[in-house]
C-alpha positions as CSV (number, residue, x, y, z in Angstrom):
1,X,-1.7,-34.6,-15.5
2,X,-4.4,-37.4,-15.4
3,X,-7.9,-37.0,-14.1
4,X,-10.0,-40.0,-12.9
5,X,-13.6,-40.3,-12.2
6,X,-16.4,-42.3,-13.1
7,X,-14.8,-45.2,-14.5
8,X,-12.5,-43.3,-17.0
9,X,-9.2,-41.5,-16.8
10,X,-8.4,-38.5,-19.0
11,X,-4.6,-37.4,-19.7
12,X,-3.9,-33.8,-20.2
13,X,-0.5,-33.1,-21.6
14,X,1.4,-29.6,-20.8
15,X,3.4,-28.5,-23.5
16,X,7.2,-27.9,-22.8
17,X,7.0,-23.9,-23.3
18,X,4.2,-23.7,-20.8
19,X,6.5,-25.8,-18.1
20,X,9.4,-23.6,-19.1
21,X,7.2,-20.5,-18.6
22,X,6.2,-21.7,-15.1
23,X,10.0,-22.6,-14.1
24,X,10.9,-19.1,-15.4
25,X,8.5,-17.4,-13.0
26,X,10.0,-19.4,-10.2
27,X,13.6,-18.3,-11.1
28,X,12.8,-15.0,-9.8
29,X,11.7,-16.3,-6.3
30,X,13.7,-18.4,-3.6
31,X,10.7,-20.8,-2.9
32,X,11.5,-23.4,-5.4
33,X,15.1,-23.4,-4.9
34,X,14.4,-23.7,-1.1
35,X,12.5,-26.8,-1.4
36,X,15.0,-28.3,-3.8
37,X,17.9,-27.3,-1.4
38,X,16.0,-29.4,1.3
39,X,16.6,-32.7,-0.8
40,X,20.3,-33.1,-1.5
41,X,19.3,-35.1,-4.7
42,X,16.9,-32.4,-6.1
43,X,18.9,-29.2,-5.9
44,X,21.6,-30.4,-8.7
45,X,18.0,-31.4,-10.8
46,X,17.0,-27.5,-10.1
47,X,20.5,-25.9,-11.2
48,X,20.7,-28.4,-14.5
49,X,17.1,-27.0,-15.3
50,X,18.4,-23.4,-14.7
51,X,21.5,-23.7,-16.6
52,X,19.7,-25.2,-19.5
53,X,17.4,-22.2,-19.7
54,X,20.5,-19.8,-19.4
55,X,21.9,-22.1,-22.5
56,X,18.9,-22.1,-25.0
57,X,18.5,-25.7,-24.5
58,X,14.9,-26.7,-24.4
59,X,15.5,-30.5,-24.6
60,X,13.9,-33.7,-23.5
61,X,16.3,-33.5,-20.4
62,X,15.1,-30.1,-19.5
63,X,11.3,-31.3,-19.5
64,X,12.3,-34.4,-17.4
65,X,14.2,-32.1,-14.7
66,X,10.9,-29.8,-14.8
67,X,8.7,-32.9,-14.3
68,X,11.0,-34.1,-11.6
69,X,10.8,-30.5,-9.8
70,X,6.8,-30.6,-10.2
71,X,6.7,-34.1,-8.4
72,X,8.9,-33.0,-5.5
73,X,6.8,-29.8,-5.1
74,X,3.7,-31.9,-5.0
75,X,5.3,-34.3,-2.5
76,X,6.0,-31.4,-0.3
77,X,3.2,-28.8,-0.9
78,X,0.5,-31.2,-2.0
79,X,0.1,-29.7,-5.2
80,X,2.6,-29.1,-8.1
81,X,4.3,-26.6,-10.0
82,X,1.8,-27.1,-13.1
83,X,-2.0,-26.1,-12.7
84,X,-4.6,-29.0,-12.0
85,X,-6.3,-27.9,-15.1
86,X,-4.8,-26.3,-18.5
87,X,-7.0,-24.0,-20.9
88,X,-6.2,-23.6,-24.3
89,X,-5.2,-20.4,-25.7
90,X,-8.0,-18.2,-27.3
91,X,-8.4,-18.9,-31.1
92,X,-10.5,-16.4,-33.1
93,X,-13.5,-17.6,-34.6
94,X,-13.0,-18.8,-38.2
95,X,-13.2,-15.9,-40.8
96,X,-12.9,-13.3,-37.8
97,X,-9.2,-12.5,-38.8
98,X,-6.3,-12.6,-36.4
99,X,-5.6,-8.7,-36.3
100,X,-7.3,-8.0,-33.0
101,X,-4.2,-5.9,-31.8
102,X,-4.1,-7.4,-28.8
103,X,-0.6,-8.5,-27.8
104,X,1.1,-11.1,-25.2
105,X,4.3,-10.8,-23.6
106,X,6.6,-13.5,-25.4
107,X,10.1,-14.9,-24.6
108,X,12.9,-13.3,-26.8
109,X,14.4,-16.5,-27.4
110,X,11.0,-18.3,-27.9
111,X,11.6,-20.9,-25.2
112,X,8.7,-20.5,-23.1
113,X,4.9,-19.7,-23.6
114,X,5.1,-16.1,-22.3
115,X,3.7,-14.4,-19.7
116,X,0.2,-13.2,-20.2
117,X,-1.6,-10.0,-22.1
118,X,0.2,-6.6,-22.5
119,X,-1.6,-4.0,-20.5
120,X,-1.4,-0.5,-21.8
121,X,1.5,1.3,-20.0
122,X,2.9,-1.9,-18.3
123,X,6.4,-2.3,-17.9
124,X,7.7,-5.5,-19.9
125,X,8.3,-8.3,-17.3
126,X,11.8,-9.5,-16.9
127,X,13.1,-13.2,-18.0
128,X,14.7,-14.8,-14.9
129,X,16.9,-17.1,-16.6
130,X,18.6,-14.2,-18.6
131,X,17.7,-11.1,-17.4
132,X,16.2,-10.1,-20.6
133,X,13.0,-8.2,-20.9
134,X,10.0,-10.3,-22.5
135,X,8.8,-8.5,-25.7
136,X,5.3,-7.6,-26.7
137,X,4.0,-9.7,-29.9
138,X,1.0,-10.6,-31.3
139,X,-1.4,-13.3,-29.2
140,X,-0.3,-16.9,-29.7
141,X,-2.4,-18.5,-32.2
């Protein structure tokens, strides 16, 4: 992402695991596939990205496909798949220790950035790429 204003440009790079997490959420819906199917050149890009995830292939080619899908959505919807601004993951203060007990839903294959904080009594979300349940783990850090 690139932000411009007051004569300067700042680029914010989104890491591949975060892009994969966003795409995985879209796999459970029909909206992105529907947009891709409207453009005969983009449906194969969607399918290739889906197959890459099912085969555990987090590669530069997958990232290029995800970026192409983001541009497609941006052209159709006026905003892309990726948020306009990203935040960094909470880091504890130095010396405070990381043993807070808080947990985060994580990808069992370690491909994506996960899906948010685990809430008490919450059923695990399901990975739309594989059908596997996400697992509770310590906050990323």
